[in-house]
Structure formats: C-alpha cells, structure tokens
C-alpha positions as CSV (number, residue, x, y, z in Angstrom):
1,M,1.5,165.5,-32.9
2,R,2.2,162.0,-34.2
3,I,0.7,160.8,-37.5
4,L,0.6,157.1,-38.3
5,I,0.7,156.4,-42.0
6,V,-0.6,152.9,-42.8
7,N,0.5,151.3,-46.1
8,P,-2.2,148.7,-46.7
9,N,0.0,146.4,-48.7
10,T,3.0,144.4,-47.5
11,D,5.7,146.2,-49.5
12,E,8.2,147.5,-47.0
13,Q,10.0,149.6,-49.6
14,M,6.7,151.3,-50.5
15,T,6.2,152.0,-46.8
16,Q,9.6,153.7,-46.5
17,A,8.9,155.7,-49.7
18,I,5.6,156.9,-48.3
19,V,7.3,158.0,-45.0
20,A,10.0,159.9,-46.9
21,A,7.4,161.7,-49.0
22,A,5.2,162.6,-46.0
23,S,8.1,163.8,-43.9
24,K,8.9,166.5,-46.5
25,Y,5.6,168.2,-45.7
26,A,5.3,167.6,-42.0
27,R,5.5,170.5,-39.6
28,A,8.5,170.6,-37.3
29,D,6.4,169.6,-34.3
30,T,4.8,166.6,-36.2
31,E,6.3,163.1,-36.1
32,I,5.6,160.8,-39.0
33,V,5.6,157.1,-38.2
34,A,4.4,154.2,-40.4
35,C,3.5,150.6,-40.5
36,Q,2.2,147.9,-42.9
37,P,0.2,144.7,-42.3
38,D,2.1,141.5,-41.4
39,W,0.3,139.6,-44.1
40,G,-1.8,140.3,-47.2
41,P,-1.3,141.4,-50.9
42,V,1.8,143.2,-52.1
43,A,-0.4,145.5,-54.3
44,L,-4.1,146.5,-54.2
45,D,-5.6,146.2,-57.6
46,G,-9.2,144.9,-57.1
47,Y,-11.8,143.7,-54.7
48,S,-10.0,140.5,-53.5
49,D,-6.8,142.5,-52.7
50,G,-8.9,145.1,-50.8
51,V,-10.7,142.6,-48.7
52,L,-7.5,140.8,-47.6
53,A,-5.8,144.1,-47.0
54,A,-8.6,145.5,-44.9
55,A,-8.6,142.5,-42.6
56,A,-4.8,142.6,-42.3
57,V,-4.8,146.4,-41.6
58,V,-7.5,146.1,-38.9
59,E,-5.7,143.3,-37.3
60,K,-2.4,145.2,-37.3
61,L,-3.9,148.4,-35.7
62,T,-5.9,146.6,-33.1
63,S,-3.3,144.1,-32.0
64,G,-1.1,146.7,-30.2
65,S,1.8,146.1,-32.5
66,A,1.3,149.4,-34.5
67,P,2.7,152.7,-33.2
68,R,0.2,154.8,-31.3
69,A,-0.7,158.1,-32.9
70,D,-3.0,161.1,-32.8
71,A,-4.3,160.4,-36.3
72,V,-4.1,157.6,-38.9
73,V,-3.6,158.1,-42.7
74,L,-4.6,155.1,-44.7
75,A,-2.4,155.3,-47.8
76,G,-4.3,153.1,-50.3
77,F,-7.0,153.4,-52.9
78,G,-10.3,151.5,-53.2
79,D,-11.3,150.7,-49.6
80,P,-8.5,148.9,-47.7
81,G,-10.3,149.3,-44.4
82,A,-11.0,152.9,-43.7
83,Q,-14.6,152.4,-42.6
84,A,-13.6,149.5,-40.4
85,L,-10.7,151.5,-38.8
86,R,-13.1,154.3,-38.0
87,E,-15.3,151.8,-36.2
88,V,-12.6,150.4,-34.0
89,L,-10.2,153.3,-33.4
90,D,-10.6,156.4,-31.2
91,V,-8.5,158.7,-33.4
92,P,-9.4,160.3,-36.8
93,V,-8.7,158.1,-39.9
94,F,-7.9,159.8,-43.2
95,D,-8.2,157.8,-46.3
96,I,-6.1,159.2,-49.1
97,A,-8.6,158.3,-51.9
98,E,-11.4,160.0,-50.0
99,C,-9.2,163.0,-49.2
100,G,-8.1,163.3,-52.8
101,A,-11.7,163.3,-54.0
102,H,-12.6,166.1,-51.5
103,M,-9.6,168.1,-52.7
104,A,-10.7,167.7,-56.3
105,C,-14.1,169.1,-55.3
106,L,-12.4,172.2,-54.1
107,L,-10.7,172.6,-57.4
108,G,-13.7,172.2,-59.7
109,R,-17.4,171.3,-59.7
110,R,-16.9,167.8,-61.1
111,F,-13.9,165.5,-61.2
112,G,-12.9,162.2,-62.8
113,V,-10.4,159.4,-61.9
114,L,-7.6,157.8,-63.9
115,T,-6.5,154.4,-62.7
116,T,-4.3,151.7,-63.9
117,L,-6.4,148.6,-64.4
118,D,-10.0,147.7,-65.3
119,R,-10.5,145.8,-62.1
120,S,-9.3,148.7,-60.0
121,A,-12.2,150.9,-61.2
122,P,-15.3,149.3,-59.5
123,P,-13.8,149.5,-56.0
124,I,-13.1,153.2,-56.6
125,E,-16.7,153.8,-57.6
126,D,-18.0,152.0,-54.5
127,L,-15.8,154.1,-52.3
128,L,-17.0,157.3,-53.8
129,R,-20.6,156.2,-53.4
130,I,-20.0,155.3,-49.7
131,V,-18.5,158.7,-48.9
132,G,-21.2,160.6,-50.9
133,L,-19.0,161.9,-53.7
134,W,-20.1,159.8,-56.7
135,E,-22.6,162.5,-57.9
136,R,-19.6,164.9,-58.2
137,C,-17.6,162.3,-60.2
138,S,-17.9,162.3,-64.0
139,G,-16.5,158.7,-64.1
140,Y,-13.3,156.8,-64.3
141,A,-10.9,155.8,-67.0
142,P,-8.7,152.7,-66.6
143,L,-5.4,153.2,-68.5
144,R,-4.8,149.4,-68.7
145,L,-1.2,149.9,-67.9
146,K,1.1,147.4,-66.2
147,H,2.8,148.7,-63.1
148,T,6.1,148.6,-65.0
149,R,4.8,151.2,-67.5
150,W,3.1,153.5,-65.0
151,R,6.2,155.3,-64.0
152,E,7.0,156.7,-67.5
153,T,3.4,158.0,-67.9
154,L,2.9,159.4,-64.4
155,L,3.4,163.0,-65.3
156,W,1.6,164.1,-68.4
157,V,4.2,166.8,-69.1
158,S,6.9,164.2,-69.5
159,V,5.1,161.5,-71.4
160,D,7.0,159.9,-74.3
161,S,4.2,160.0,-76.9
162,S,6.1,157.4,-79.0
163,S,5.7,154.7,-76.4
164,K,2.7,152.4,-76.2
165,A,1.9,153.6,-72.7
166,G,2.3,157.2,-73.6
167,L,-0.1,156.8,-76.6
168,R,-2.6,155.1,-74.4
169,L,-2.5,157.9,-71.8
170,S,-2.8,160.5,-74.5
171,T,-5.8,158.8,-76.0
172,T,-7.4,158.3,-72.6
173,R,-6.8,162.0,-71.7
174,R,-8.5,163.1,-74.9
175,R,-11.5,161.0,-74.1
176,C,-11.5,162.3,-70.5
177,W,-11.4,165.9,-71.7
178,S,-14.6,165.3,-73.7
179,S,-16.5,164.8,-70.4
180,D,-17.7,167.5,-68.1
181,A,-15.0,166.8,-65.5
182,V,-12.9,169.9,-64.6
183,V,-10.4,167.9,-62.5
184,W,-8.9,164.5,-63.3
185,E,-7.0,162.6,-60.7
186,A,-4.6,159.7,-61.2
187,W,-5.0,157.1,-58.5
188,T,-2.5,154.4,-58.5
189,S,-0.2,152.3,-56.3
190,S,2.6,150.0,-57.3
191,S,4.9,147.4,-55.7
192,S,8.6,147.7,-55.5
193,N,9.0,144.6,-57.7
194,S,8.3,146.8,-60.7
195,W,9.6,150.3,-59.9
196,P,10.5,152.6,-57.0
197,C,7.0,152.7,-55.6
198,R,4.7,155.5,-54.8
199,S,1.1,155.8,-53.8
200,L,-0.3,159.2,-54.6
201,T,-2.9,161.4,-56.1
202,V,-2.1,163.8,-58.9
203,S,-4.7,166.4,-59.9
204,S,-4.7,168.4,-63.2
205,L,-7.0,171.2,-64.2
206,R,-8.4,171.2,-67.7
C-alpha cells in the first residue's frame, strides 16, 4: 500500500518532518510518500490561509504532478481542502483534524480543542460542524501563542511554569478543565521559520 501525505502549506522542511514521523508507524508493506502545493501560504492560521491552501492542494493533486497512492492523508487543520479532494479523487481522503476528533470521541463522551491563535478557532468549529462532530465538542480555547513559543509548551508535563507561555497554557488548561470535556486536543501547525516544525494532535484525558 502507498499512502500519500499532503502537507497543505509550502514549507518543505515541515513536509520532510511529517514523512519522518509517519514512517515510524508505517507497516513494513506500506510506503509513505508526500507532497506539498507549489504555491500558497507557509502556515495555515485562519480562513484566508485555508482558502488559498485548499485551491493549491486541489491543483497539485489533480495536475498529475503528485505521487499516485492508495489513500491520501491531508496533514492540516481547519479545512485545507479535504471535502474538495473527496469530490475529485477516487481514493479515500483522511483529514487529520477530522480523524483526531473521531479518536477523541473514542476516548471520552465529549472533547475540546486547544489551538494557537484566535483566528484559528472559527475554521476548526466550521470543520467540526461539517463532519457532524460539533455536538460532541465542548468548545475551543486559543492559547494566543506565537509559533515561536508553542514548542516549549507543547507537552504539558514539560511546561516551564515560569515562562509567559507556560503560565498561559496553565491558565487555559484550568479553564478547560472546568468544562465538561473529557478529552482536550492540541491542534497546531508551525512553519520551519520558527522551530523544527510539526503538525500533530495530542490528546490528554482529564
């Protein structure tokens, strides 16, 4: 089986990091390949980035320049073109934000989302409504962190509580814990201009 992972931004270093991470978990008979759009935003933080990325991703995967595969994994949050790709491709398309929400539903009755910026939150809500999971979501909490500070607060167990970013995460986490969400997920992506980039979903039980 060949799985194509699509990084919806134009950061080649992020694409390589995604492939390295995915390859660690691939079966021996599974080949991981990747691509990114030829144009578009370097990071997806809001609606405008998502619209541009979606158009660039669809163009890339329908132009014949992307590797052929048995399935596509769209490695971006918000909605960088998953619905459009399902319309034009004849293979399954897995959106990591949608898959992360489904996984959260397996871990608890309700879940919530932590994200980096205020403008990143509305596209996440729209996506959850589209895929029918908004009723299971207790809400979202933007951490209002610059990408350069996200790395040091990514894992709660290693947060430096004396830092401004660490204090903000701790405060947000306490506010989240007062809701009825059982699972909180961190949805973020970052460009290589700020730190060795990752695009991932981290779940934590209460």
